[in-house]
Every structure is written in structure tokens, then in C-alpha cells.
N, C-alpha and C positions, 0 to 999 in steps of 0.2 A: 504494500500500500504506500510505500515511500514515493512512488512515481506520482500518485495523486496528491500527496501531501506537499510536494514541491511546486505544484502548479496552482494558479489562481485564475479565475475567469475574468477578473476585473483589474484593469490598470487604474490609474487615478490621474487627476489633473488638478491644477491649482484652483480651478473654478468650482471644484467639489463634485463635478459630474464624472461618472465613470467613463473611461475610454478603453478601447481595446488594447491589449498588450502589443508591444512593438513586434514581437515574434510569437508565432503560434506555440502553444503548449504542446510538447512532444508527448502526447498522451494516447495510448491505445491500451485499453485494459481488457483483460480476458477473465472469464469466470474462474480459471485456475489460479490467477493472482488474487482475486477478490474473495473467493469462497461463495457460498450460497447467498442470494439476495436476502436483505433483512427488512425490506418493506415493499409495498406495491403502490403504484399510482393507480387510482381507481376512478373510472369515468362511468358514464351511463351504460351499464351492462358489460363492462370490460375491466380487466386489470392488466398491468404490465409490471413485472418484477423489477426492482432496482436496488441499489446499494446507497444507504444514507451517506456514507463517507464520500462517495463520488458526487452525489448531488450537492453536498456541502462545499466541496472543493471547487465545483464548476459553476454554481449558481448562487448569486448574492442572496436571493430569496431564502433558499434553504440554509445558507450560512447564518443569516439573521434569525431565522425561525429557530434554529438549534441553539444559537448563542444567546438569544434573549430569553430563553426559558419558557417559550410558549407551551401551553398545556399539552398540545398535540405533538411536540417536538420529537418524542420517541414513539409515536404511534406507528403501528405496523402498516396501517392503511392511510394513504394521503389522498384526499379527495381532490380530483381535478375538476375545474369548472366545466359545467355541462356543455358549453359551446365549443370545447376542444374535442376534435376527433381523435380516435385511437391512432389513426395513421399519423397525424401531426405530432402527437405525444411520442409515438414510437420513433419518428424521424428526429425529434428533439433529443431523445435518449441516445439515439445512434450518435449524434454529434457529441453529447456529453461524454460518452465512453470512448469515442474514436477521434475527436477533434476533426471531423470531416463531415461534409454534407454530400458525399458522393451518392449518386442515385436520386437526388431530389431535383429533378429537372422540370417537373410540372409546376407552372406558376401558381395554381390554386393551392397545391400542397405547400409550396414555399411561403405563401401568405399565411397559411395555418400555422406553420412552424414559427414564423416570425411572431405571431400573436403569442404562442407558448413561450418563446424566448423573452419577449417583453414582460409577460406576466411573472415569469420566474427569474427575471433580472439576470440574463446571461448576455452581457454586452458584446462579447466577442462574436457570438452567433448572430446577434442583431447586426453587427458591422458587416459580417460576411453576406 
């Protein structure tokens, strides 16, 4: 898990607004490195397994959620807003784990992923 701990999804600027890092985070994580997922993202009738540690490292939203002691910070299930499609969340997670948006060529899918990235405050993905 050292690879994920060394990377952050957000740079910073003097204006206080997050900016993408100058260089991409060299992050490609596999289930062998991470072990079994410890949470699921849950939408309308679907779930996608994930790892809290990866979400925290790559998304400002999850880092704040866990660092601020929110009541559901250690919940096994994280409810995703109903208007997010399973495909958009899966593509978002692909980016979170692989630092790549390969295979996301459909403009409508890209818009859905952008909405997820904005919601979960993943500035590098928004920049891409």
C-alpha cells in the first residue's frame, strides 16, 4: 500500500483552489497488492467493491470524510447519488486505481465520469 500512500490526487495553489499535480501519479494497483475490498459504492440496485485506502488517497472527498470523523467514515457501504450511473462510477474507479481513462471514448460517458469526479473532488481527473 506504500504506492498509494505516496500519491495524492490534489496539488495546491496559493489561491486555495486545488490544481492538478504537475506529473501524473504512477499508480496502478492490483487486488494482490491491496487485498480484498473493504467497502462498496452503492447506487440504485448496484454495488461496486472498493478499497477505502485508495479512495482516501485519490479523492479529496473521501480524505475529508475519513479525516473529519464523519459518522459514516468507516461504513462498509457508501451510498452514491442516484443520478450517477454504475458505468460512470465504474469508469471513475478505473481511473482511481489505474490513473488512466483508457477506454472512455464516449462523450456521454465522459460527462458522467466528470460529474462523479467533481462530486468526489478528484481534481486530476477533472483536469484530464
